[in-house]
N, C-alpha and C positions, 0 to 999 in steps of 0.2 A: 313786777315790782321795778320801780325806777331806781337805779343805783345812784348813790350820792356822789357828787363831783366836788372837786377843789379847783379853784382858779389859780393860775400861775402867771406871773408877769416877769419876764426876763429882760435884763440889760446886758448886752454882749458887745464887746469891742469889735471893730471891724477886723482886727488881726486875729481874733479868736473865733470868728463867726463860722468859718468852714469846719474847723475841728468840732465846734459845738454842735453844728447841724448833724455831722456824722455820728457823734455820740448820742444825740437825741434820737436819731434814727435807730441806733442799736438798742436803746432802752425800749422803744416801741410802745410807750404807754401814754404819750401826750397827743391830744387832739389840738392841732395848731389852728388858732382862729385867724381867718384871712382878714387882715386889716385894710388891704387895698382892694376893695370890692369892685368887680367888673373889669379889672385890669388883666392884661395878658402880656406875654413876652414871646419873642421868636422861639426860644427854647421850649416853652410850654406848648406853643402851637405846633411845633414839630413833633413833640411827644404825643399830642392829641391826634395828629394826623397818622402817626405810626400805629397808635392803638387801633384806629379805625381800619387801617390796612390789614393788620394782623387779625382782627376780629372777622373782617369780611373774608379773608383767605381761609380761616378756620371754618367759618360757616359754609363756604363753598365746598371745601374738601369733605366736610362731614356729610353734607347732602349728597355729593357726588359719589363718595365711597359707599354709602348705604345703597345707592341706586345701581351702581355699576360693578361692585366688587365681584359678583359671581360671574360676570361675563367679561371681566378684564383679564388681559394677558399679563405677562411679566415684562419688566424692563430693568434688569439688574444693572445696566450700564449707566443709569442715571447718576450724575455727580453734580452736586451744587455746593459751592464753596462757602458762601456767607449769607447772612439774613436778607440783605437787600436783593441779592440775586434770587433767593428763594421767593421773596414776595413778588419780584418782577415775573418769575416763571409762573407762579400761580395766577397772577393777573393776566398774563399772556394766554394761559390755557383757558381761563374763563372767557376772555374776549374772543379767542379762537372758536370756542364752542358755540358762542352766540352767532358768530359769523357763519359757521358751518351749518348750524340749524336754519339760519335764514336762507342759505343756498339750497338746502334740501327742501324747505317749504316752497321756495320759488320754483324749483324744478318739478315738484309734485303738482303744483298748480298748473304749470304748463303741460305736464303729461296728461292731466285730467282734461284740459282743453283740447288736446290733440288726439286723444284716444279714439273718439268717434270717426276721425278723418284718416286714421292710419298713418303710415310712415311715408308721406309724400315729400317730393323734392321741390323747394320753393323756386329753384332756378327754372324748372320746367313750367311752373305756373307763370313765371315772368315771360318765358318764351311764348307760351300760349297767348298771353295778353298782347304781346308785340305782334304776333301773326294775325290775330283776329281784330286787333284795334279795340278790343272791349276789355272792361275790367271784370275781375272775378270777385264775387261777393259770397260770403259764407253766412248761412242762416240755420236756425233750428226752430222747430215748432212741434206742437203735439202731434202724435202719430196719426191722428184722425183729422188734423187741420190742414194737411198739405193739399193744395188746390191744383188741379190739372191745368188751369189757365196760366199758372206761373211757368209751367214747362213750355207752353205754346208761345208765350210772350217773351220770356226771359231765358229760355233754354234751361229751366231749373232741373237739376239732376240730383235725385236722392243718392247719398253716399252710404248712409248707415242708419239702421234703427237701433238706438242706444237708450236704454232706460226709458222706454215709452215715448221717446222723442225722435223725430225724423231730422236728420242733418243733411242739408242739400246745398249745392252750388247754384249760383245764378250768374248770367252773363249779360252785361249791358254797358253802353257807353256813358250812362249816367245812373245814379242810384235808383234801383228798381222800386216800384210801388208795391212792395210785398209786406203784408201784415204778419210779420214773423220777427223773431228776435235775431237781430244782426250781430254776428260774432266777430270779435277782433282776435285773431290767432297770433300766438308768439312767432318770432322770426326764425326759430330753429326747427329742427326736425324732431320727431318723436324719439328716434333712436339717440339723438344727441342729448336730449334731456334725460332719458333713462340712464345713459352713461354718466352724465353729470351727477345725477342723484346717487348712483352706485359709487362713484368716486368720493362723493361727499360723505356717504355713510362709512366708507372705509377710513376716511380721514377722521371722522367722528369717533370711530372705534379706537384709532390710534391716540386720539386726544383722551379718550376714556382710560386707556391703558396707562398713559403717562400720568394722568391725574391721580389714578389709584395708587400708582407707585410713589408719587410724591406724598400722598396721604400715609402710606405704609412707612416710608423712610423718614419723613421730615415733619410729621404732625407734632411730635414732642418738641422739636426745635421751634415751631411756630408758637406752641403754648408757652415755652420759655421766653420767646421774644415778646409775647403779649404781656406776660407778667413783668418783664423788664420795662416795657413801655409804661405800664401802670405805675411801677415804682418811680420812673422818671417823671411822670405827671405829678405824682405826689410831692416829689422833691422840688419841682419847679413851682408848684403851688405854694409850698412853704417859703420859697424865696420871695414870693409876693405877699407874704404874711408878716412882714415887719415894717417898721417905720424908722427912718434914719433921723437921729437927733444929734445934737452937738456938732452940727456941720458935717454929718456923715461919719463921725468917729465912733458913734455908738448906735447899736440897733435895738429897738424895742420890740419885743414879741409877747403875745398873749396866748396862753394855751389852757387846756383843761385835762385833768387826769382823774381817774377813779379815786375816791377817798382811800380805799384799801391799798392803792399803789403809791399814795402820796409820800409816805414815810421813806420807802426805798428810793424814790426819785429824789427827794430832798437830800438824802445821804449822798447820792451820786453828784448832785449839784454842789454840795459842800466840798466834796473831794476835788471837783474841777474848779472850785473857787469862782463860780458863776454867781453874779448877784441876781437874786430872785425874791419875789414875794409870794407867799402861799396863803390863800384866804378862802373863805366861803363865798359862793357866788352871791351877788346882789340880785334883788328881784328883777331889775330891768336888764340883767345880762342875758345874752343869747346863749344859753347853756346847751351843749350837745347832750344827747340822751342815749343811755344804754339800758335796755330792759332785760331783766333776768327772771325767768319763771321756771317752775318745775316741769317735769317731762310731759304732764298732761296739758297744762295751760299753754306751754310753748307751741303745741300743735295748732293752736288757734291764732298765733301771732301773724301768719300770712293774711288772715281775714282782717285783723286790725290794721295791718300795713296797707290794705286796699283803701282804707279810709285815710289814715295818717298815723304816724308815730305820736304818742303823747308828748307834750312839751314838758320841760323840767318841773313846772309848777302844777301839772295835772297829777291825778292819781291814775296809775296804770289800770285800765279797765279790763285787761285780759282775764284776770282771775274771776271777775264778776260777771262778764258776759259769756264766758266759755260754756258753763253748764246750761244757760238759757239757750244759747245758739244750738247746742246739741239737742235739747228738748224741742225747740222750734223746728229743727230739721226733721225730727222724728214725727212730729204732729203734721207737718206739711206733706211729707211723703206718705205717711198715714197708713201704709199697708205692710203687714208683717212679712209677707213674701218678698216684697221689694227690699225691705230691710235686710232680709237674709242674703239677697244678691249683693247688696252693698257691703255687708259684713264679710262675705266670702271673697269679694273683690279686694277689700282692704287687707285681709289676711294674706292673700296671694302677693299683693304689692309689698307688704311688710316683710315677707319671707324671700321673695324672688326679685324684687325691684332693685334699681340702682340706689346708691346712697341718697340721691336727691329725692327719689320717689318713695323711699321707705317711710319717711315721716308722713307723707300723704296717705300711705297705706294705713298707718297707725291712726290717723284722723278718721279714715274710712271705717275702721273697726268701731270706734266710739260712735260715729254717726249711724252705722248699721245697727249696732246694739240698741241705740235709742229708738230707731225706727221699728225694729223688731218688737221691742217692748210696747211702744205706743200702738203699733198695729194689733198686737194681741190684746191689749187692754180695750181697744175700741172694737174688737171682734172682726177684723178684716184680714184675710190672708189670700193673696193673689186674686182679689176681687170677690172672694167668697165671704158672704155674711155668715159668720159662725153661729149667730143666734138663730138662723133659719135652718140649721142642719140638725138631723136627728141622730147624730153620733153619740153613742152612750157615754164616752169619756168626757164629753162637753157638758153633760147634764148638770153636774154640780156647780159649774162656774158660769153658766148662762145668765143667771140673774145679776152677775157682777160686771158684765161687759158695759163699758161706758157709751151706750147708745140708747136710742129710744126703745129698742126691744129688750134691753138689758135692765139697767137701773131705772129706766123710764125718764120722763121729763122732770126737770128741776125748775120750779116756779113757772111752769108752762113752757120752758125752753129746752132745747136739746142739751143734754148734760155736757157735751164737749164744747158747746158755745159758752156755757156758764164757766166751765173750767178754763177756757181760753181767756176770758175776761179776768178771772181771778189771777191767772198767771201774769197777765199784763199788769194788773194792779201791784202784784208783788215786785215785778221788775221796775215799774215806775217809782214805787216807794224806795226801793234800793238805790235807784239813780238819785233820788232826792237826798238820801242819807250820804251818798258819795259827794254830792254837791256841797252839803253842809261840812263834811270832813275836809274837802278841798279848801273851803273858805277858812275853816279853823286853822289848817296847816299854813296857809299863805298870809292871813291877816290877823288871826287871833280868834279866840272862842266867841267873842262878842258878835263877830260877823256871821257866825253860823246859827245864832239863836233863831232868826226869822225862819230859816229853812227847817231846822229841827222842830220848831213850833208847828209848822204845817204837817210834818210827819206825825207828830204826837196827836194833833187834832184829828187827822184823817183816821188813824188807827183807833183812836178813842171813839169816834163817831161810828166806825164800822162795828166795833164791839158793842156799842150802846144800842144801835138800831138794827144791825145785821144779825146778831146772834138771836135776839127774840124772834125775828122773822123766820129763823130756821128752827124755831121751837125750843130754844135754849133759854131757860129762866135765869135771870141774873139776880143775885142777892142785892137787897136794897142798898147795902153799904158800898158794893161795887158800883152801882148806878151813880151814887153820889160822888164816888171817887172819879169816875169817868167824866161826869159833868165838871168836876173841879179841874181835871186835866185839860178839858176843852177851854175852860175859862182862862186858865194860865196860858194856854197856847195862843188864845186870842190877844192877850196882852203882848206876847212876844211878836205876833204877826203884825200888830198895828202900832206898837210903840218901840220896837227894837229891831226893825228890819234893816236899818241903816245907821249904825252907831256913829259913824263919822259926822252925821248931820247934827249931833248934839254939841259940836264945837260952837255952834250958835244956839245958845239956850232958849232963844225965843222962837226961831224957825225950826229948830230940831224936832220937837213933837209934831208940828204941823207937817213937816216933810215926811216923817215916819208914818203918820196917819194916812197921808196921801199915797205913799208907797204901799201901805197895807191894803188900801182900797184897790189900787191897780193890780196888786198881786192876787187879790181875791177874784177880781174879774178874769185875770189870766188863768187862774186855777179852775174857775167854774167852766170856762169855755175850753181850755186846753186839755184838762184832765179827761173830760168826757171824750173828746176827739181821739186822744191817745189810747184810751181803753178800747174804743170801738175798732181801732186799727188791729187789735189783737184777734178780732173775730176771724180774720183771714186764716189763722191757724186751723180753726174748725172748718172753714169753707174749703180750703185747699185739700185738707185731708179727706173730707167727704167726697170731693170731686174725683180724686184719684181712685177711691174705692168704688164709686159709682161707675166710672169708666171701665174699670177692670171687670165689674160685674156685667156690664153691657156686652163686652167682648166675650165673656164666658157664655152668656146666653146666645149670642150670635153663633159661636162655634158649635154649640150643641143643637140649637134649633134649626139652623140652616142645613145641617148634615143629618138630621134625624131620619130622613127618608132613604138614606143610602145604606147599603149592606155594611156590616161592621168592618169587613176586611178592606173595604174601600174608604169607609167613613173616616178612619183615624187620620189619614194624610191631610185632607182639607181642614179637619178639625184642629190638628196640631198647627198647621200653617196659620189659620185664623188666630189661634191663641198666641202664637209667637209674634205675629205682626201686631195684633191688638195690644198685647201687654208690652211689647217693645215700644210702641208709640206712647202708651200711657206712662211707662216707666221713664222715658226720655223727657216728656213734658213735666212729669211730677218732679224729676230731679232738678230741672231748671227752676221750678217754683220753690223747691225745698232749699235752694241756695239763695235765690234772689230775695224772697220775702223775709226770711230770718235776718238777712243783712239789712234790709230796709228797716225792720223793727229795731235792730241794734243801732244802726247809724242815725236814725231819726228820733224815735221815741226815747230809747235808753240814753244815748249820748246827749240829747237835748236836756233831759231831766237831770243827768249827772253833771251838766255844765262842762262837758269834755271839749276842750278847745283844740287839741291836736296841733299840728304844724311843727312837731319836733324835728330837729336835725340830728341824724344818727351820729353817735360817737365813733369816729374813725381815727384811731391813733396813727401817728406818723411812724412807720416802721418799714423795714425791708420786706419786699414782697418775696415770699418763699417760692423758689423754683420747683 
């Protein structure tokens, strides 16, 4: 549900401005509209930069503390006096870690290059070159590729056989003609680089110890600094949200507050003798949005936010798409066993997770329940087709499973395919009803007649022609009534789909007839495409069950020749790997495709515009 808003316009003298801003911040119920769009100030930029520094410091400490806490030592002498010094210290530690790791990487690369050659002294190599007047070249080749002629011609001398490669020296006053990989060795010795790597690791450990101690002692201070920076940003943004009038003597501000908070705010403004106007928003106003839903519907708000918040003139779709999304998820995942896994995982998160993850755990419980129910209705449990099992307790319910072996085909099609299309039709019609309600809310009842007419016509046609096809005989009176409803709906579709056109009495009827023809073409082509999209619910659910069954067959068939005391291990491994892959792929599909049906088919038919800006009242950030 989108909560109702009130628009506030303030006129504040320059003298009273600072006190007014502080008081408004204390009230904490006004979303201040930024009148100077795209502008910034040095103070705002400084606050933005500080927020980035605090957030990066916290992210670095959190990652580092989780990675190194168990191996870090203590450093109780760490003393940091102020926030700037603290940020500088964290940034120094981060840069130092990067530098040390680079040193370790370079040392290890050099060690790897020198290991086949041992710990030789470069000075002696240079002395040898001076005495012989020949250059020393380093080569490597496959162990079987070394040629004796290289030894005769270039005094090639093998040094080591390392990882199936021969490392050798060659001497010549010019580059030898040797078909092997020529190596460029680092300038230091093997011992030197080993010592360098060891010292760098010790420095890295010291860096770890200090970083963990900073995290233990000063993380709360960084959190407080981040909140202070966020509050400063909000304050500086508000300072850019007024316009000076009367040659700078008065400031004009525009804000929004919840209707339920308006009375208390007006009382405070009266006490402070601030001039203000309190009014309902105009249609063209950019009104911030606050949505409020019950405990169940609010679990699906993160899914809605992935698309967009509704704007103030939309109807909040959360309540209407939440049950469908849950059902779609269950049908796409399609297996009762997988639903049980999701359910148990959701229960664990809801009980043991953090405050942030508990709500996702509760969402998982609902999605797991939906999948468990859908999987049992379609007769699939961990890839097992329950209709094919001879278990006695299943005998009474086998005829009712919604698959070809249960209730059988409907109109020659799989029952789940037909049910998927019916579910799609219900959601599309619901979307059209919401579209009509939105038009009624924003423009008046007359603007909803065309859409309501389509809903009535479609429902009447389904009852008139669909029920007899299912073997339901309709009374003759009801048949006449349905024809009458269709006729009345046709009038609404072709003569009242655009009431504003009747401002011109001559062109109005023609424009409405033309609009009705165009709407009919769109409905004829679009509705069929929308309904066919819902077949994916059947296809994806079927795919998951089939893949699970395939891995079940592989696990039992491939191990059937093994003795039982050996057979169980490969069988379990195949089942775990197979069902793990199937579960992961099915989970991706079970999120992606319901979102696609919601965001495309449902939101399109519901005329959901989105693009809402969240209501963020100007208030002190709590430390």
